[in-house]
N, C-alpha and C positions, 0 to 999 in steps of 0.2 A: 572968234577966229581960231582955227586949228593950229597947233604947234607944228613947226617944221621939224625935220629930222634932227637937226643940231639942238634945237630947244628941248625936244623930247629926250635926247640923250643927257643933256645937262640936268633935267628934272629927275631922270632915273638915277643918275649918279648922286644927286642930292639926297634922295631917300635912302640909298645904299649907305652913304656916309652917316646919315642920321641914325640908322639902325645900328651901325658899328659903334657909334658913340654912346648910345643908350644901353646897348647890351641886351641879349636875348632874355635874360632873367627878369628885367624890369620893363620889357616891352608890353607886358600884359596890361598895364594901366593906361597905355596910350592907344591901344587897338580896341576901339569900341564903336558903337553906332554913331557916336558924336564926332568921330574922326580925330584928327590930331590937333585941332584948334579948340581948346577948352575955353569957354566963355567965363569961367570962374564965378558962376552964379550958384551952382550946386554941384556937389561931387556925385559922380556916377556910383551906382550900387552894383557891386559885383557878386551879390548873393551872400548866403549865410557863411560865416566863419565856422569851420569844423568844430564840433564839441571838443573840449579839452579838460584834462585833469592834471594839475601840477602840484608839486609839494614845495612849499615856501621854506625860507631859511629857518623857521621855527618848527618845521615838521607838520604844519597844517596843510590840509588838502584844499585846493581852490579849483573851482570849475567855472564854466562859462556863465552859469546861472548867478554866480556871485557878483557879476559885473553888469547886471541889468541897470540901465540908466547911467552907465559910465562910458566914457570914450576911452578906449585903451590903445596904446601904442606898443606893439610887440617888437622885440629885437632879440638877437642871439649873441651871447657873450661866451668867452672861453675861460675856463678855470685858470689856465697857465698864463694867459696874457689878456685880461679883459679890457685893458686900456689901449691895445695896439694891434689887434688882430682883424676880425671880420668887419667891424664898423669903426667909424670915427668917434670913438668914445668921448673925447674931449668936447666935440661939438654937440653930441647928444646931451651931454651933461649941461654945458653952458647955454645952449640955445633953447633947449626944450625943458629939461628938468628944472633948471634954475628959474626959468620963466614961470613954470607952474608953481614952484615953491614960493616965489615972491608975489604971486597973485592967488592966495588961498581961497578967497571968497568967490572969485570969478571962475577959477579953474580947479576947484576941489574935486570935481567929477572926472577929471582927466587923470588916468593912471598909466604908469609905465610898467611893463612886464618884460624882464630879460630872462630868457631861457638859457641855462648853462649847458654847454656841450664840451666834448673832449677835443674840439678843433677839427674833427673829421665828420662832424654831424651827428655823432652818437651822444645819447644822454649820459649823465654822470650818476654814480650810485649815491654819492654824498657830497656835501659841500666841504671844501678844505680851506683854502685861503682867500677865496674871492670876496667874501663879506668884508674882511679886513682891508683888502685892496680898495674896494669901493668906498668903504667908510673913511679911508685915509685920503682919497682923492676927490671925493664929492663933498662940497660944502653943505653942512647941515643935512646929511643924508637921512631920509625918512623911509624906512622899509615898507610903510603903509602906502606911500605914494609911488615909490619905485621898487617894485618887488623882484627879488632874485628867486628864481624857481628852477626845479629840475623835473624832467619828464620827457615825453616823446615830442620833441620839437617838429619832427618830420610830419607827424600826424596833423599838427596845426597848420603847417605850410603846404599840405597836400591839396593845393588849389589849382585848378585849370580854367583858363578863360580864353576863348577864341583859339583853342588848341595849343595854347602856350602854358606850360606847367612851371610852377615855381620850384619844383624839385629837379632842376636840371643839374647835370654833372659836367665837370671839365677841369682841366688843369688851370685854367685862368681864374677859377673861383677859389676862394679861401677854403682850404681843406678838401678841395674837389667838389664842394657842395654849394650851389648857388644860393640856396635859401639862407645860409648863414650870414649873407651880406645884406639881407632885405629887411626893411621895416614894414610892418603891417598896421594899418589904421582901422580899428573896429569901432563902429558907432554904437549908440545906446541900445539898438535893437539887435546887436550881435551880427551885423552885416559888415562885410569888407568894403571899405570906401576908398582906400588908396594903398598902393604898393610902390615903394621907392628903394633904390639902392642906398644904403646908409654909409658908404665908404667916404663920401666927400662932404665938405661943408655946404656946397650948393644944394645938394639933395636934402640934407637935414634942414636947411633953411626953408626949402620948399615944403617939407613935411610940417614944419611949424606953421606955415601959412595955411596949409590944408586943414590943420586942426582948428585954426581960427575961423576958416571958412565954414567948417562943419558947425561950429558954435554959433556962427552968424545965422546959419540955416535954422538952428533950433530956436534962436531968439525970434526970428520971423514967424515961426510956427506958434510960439507963445502969444504973439501979438494978435494972431488971427483968432485965437480962442476967446 
């Protein structure tokens, strides 16, 4: 049956409202060939994550090649306020990092990488107080599991899908840069599998579920071999 004019209007208004709630920066993950209803069987593959080179807290250089066979969750933190700026730091710590820490055998391959910026999207020249802040607020912080790095975050987030770029700008975004609010999930092959806004508890909870879903996919692949 075809929809009448009133029903079509209601449907159109629903999609407009959904777009406004999700936000342009995170719409990328929902606009794919699969449509908006994800069956939660496997995650979509959005292609290769750009190559990167960062410097960790000890001055060591890390690149994409160092994380072969690792699942990596990227985020962006700020030197001046790592616990209260672009993402919900408390929920990232409690829901994801602590879950990884408490399941070392099962989740040893999952790494967190937080790129430090000046709050306006620019990289920092050196670490100042952020390590102490993280160490004070994160129970049993392990720099090998949750890495604080500096470098060109914009190069990593320079991703476009269905003509939607993660490098959007606007006053509604923290520091005017949308990418500072986003979490990227990279699989063992260096491909992008999910992008979500990290400002809310709900989205971070979803990202935790997506990490588990990705692991479930790997477990199924092992059983087939």
